[in-house]
N, C-alpha and C positions, 0 to 999 in steps of 0.2 A: 897788791893782789899778786903780783908776777913774783915778788920777792917771797911771798908766803908759799906760793905753790913750788918755787925753787927749793924751798927749805922742807916743806912738808909733803910734796906731791908723792914722792916714793912711799912714805910712811901711810898715806891715805890709801894708796894702791895696796899695799901689803895688808893693812888692817881690813880693807873691804875683802880681800881674798880670804882672810881668816874668818871674817863674819859670814861670808857666804859658805865657807866650808862647814862651820858650826851648825848654821841654820839648815843646810841641805841635808846633813847627816841626820840631824834629829827629825826633819820632815820625813825623809825616807824611812826612818825606823817606824814613825808614826803610821805611815800608810802601809807598810809591809805588816805591822800588828793590827791596826784598827779595821782595815778593810776586810780581811778574812774573818776577823772576830766579829764584826757587824753582820756579815753574812751568816756566820754559824748561829749567832744569837737570835736571828729571825726564826729558826727552828726550835728555839727554847725560850719562848716569851717570858717565862717565869724567871729564869735565870738572868734574862736581858735587863729586867728593872734593877736587879742587885748590882750588876756590872756597870751599867750606865750611872747609877747612883754613886758607885765608889770613884768613877771617873769624874763625876761632877763635883765630888767632895775634893779631889785633888786640885780641880780648877780654882777652888776658893782659897787654897794655901797661898799667901803671898809669894811673888816670885823670888824675892830676895831671901825669904825664909826657906823656901825649897832648895835654892842654890846652897844655902848654908847647911842644910841637912845632908847634902851630898858629900860635904867635905870629909866627915868622920868616916864615911864608907868608901868614897873613891879618891879621897885627897883633893888636891887643886889641879887645875888645868882644864883642857878641853874635854875630857871624859865626863866629869860631873856635871859640866855645862850641857853636853849633848844629851845627856840622860835625863836632866831636869827639864830641858825644853821639849824633849820627846814625851815626857809625861804631860805637859801642857797641850801639846798637840793632839793627844789621844781624843779628848771629848769631842770636838767638832767633827773629826773625821769618823769616829766611831758612831756618834749619834746620827749623822747624815747618812752614813751608810745603813744603819738599821732603819731609818725612817724611809729612805729612798727604796730599799728591798722590800719593806713591808707595804709600801704603797703602790706596788706594781698590781695592775688590774689582774684579778683572778682569772679573767677570760684568757689572758695570755698564758697562764700557767696550765690552764685546762687544755688549751690547743697544743701546748708543749708536751703534755701528758698523752693526749690523744695521737701525737706523731710518733710515740713510743720513746720519747727522750727519757733518760735517767734524771734523778733529782739534780746531779752534778752538771749534766748536759743543760738542763733547763736553767740553772743558775748562771752558767757560762755564756750560753747562747741567747737567752731571752731575758731573765731577770736583770742581770748585771748591766747590760746595755741600756735597758730602759730606766734603770736607776742611776745611770751615769751622771746626769745633770745635778742630781742632789748630792751624790758622792763628790763630785768636782767642786761643788760650792763649799763643802766642807774642808776639802784639801785646800782651796784657795783661801779660805778664812784662817786655817791653821798656818799657812805659809806666811800670811802677814803678820800674824801673832808671833810667830817664832823669830821672824826677822827682826822685829821691834823689840821683843824680850831678850834677844841675844846681846844687846847693847849691856845688859846687866851682867852677862858673863864675865866681863873684865874685873868684876869684884873678886872673882875666885881664880884669877890669873889665866883666863882662857883666851884672852886677846880679843881682836875684833874691834870694831869701830867705837865701842864703849870705852876703849882707852883713851881716845881722843876727847870724847865728851866729858868724862870724868877728870881728865887731865885739864881741860880748859875750865871746869868749875873749881877745881882746886886752886888753880892759879890764876882765876880771874881773866881767861883769855877767851872772849867771845868768839874769835876767829876758830879756835880750835874746836869749840862747842858746835859751831856751824859745819865745820869740816867733817864731824862725825854724823851730825844730825841730817844733813842733806843727802849724803850717800845712802843712809839707812832708808830715808823716804823713797829715794829713786829705786833702790833694790826692792822694797815692798811693792811699789807700783810695777815694776818690771816682771816680778814674780808672778803677780796677779794677772797681767796681760799674757805672759807666757802660758800660764796654766790655762787661761781662758782659750787660747789657741789649741792647747793640747785637748781640752774638753771637746771642742768641735771635731778634732780628728777622731775621738773615740766615739762620738755620738753615731747611732744607726743612721744610715743614709736618709731614711724618711724623716727623722727628727732634725737631721742637719738642714735638710731642704726646707722643712717648715720654719725654722730659725731665720733662714735667709729671706722669706718671704714677708 
């Protein structure tokens, strides 16, 4: 074990950093696009069904096929991997944002309107905080998906822990497979816990206290 870590320790660290970089950028793009889009779609329910249907269709495309489709457009490397993983992150975040915003009690919206809030103020100050648990559930799910699927990015030269896993498979080295698989699992669990803590910080005080009880 010590000899293995001496030989591959630095590689594991560098591949873990690459993996986190790819997954983080893809997830950030997913959040930046999906959350505002999900909020906007609550104001246009007819369009919402079409947009969510399209993102659902993207989710059915096999991940390797989607990565391969990126190559003629963006070449090989990190960029096509990030874009492919971003597309995979869209559905859970978009759908949960839409559902969370739609399920906000109308009484709260009426109170906001009665207080003279504009539509944007109502969204930012009332609806979004109340929908936050559902939105964060989608982001946490997307984070786990993206971290797991980022292992396939090594097929198109993006690097990451998938390099170790596929190198181990090709050379019949179980140690290398474990050296890639275990960090991916740890990263996925760590991301879920970290986003759970972030969710608690973003919750309204009343909801946060309710969860603690």
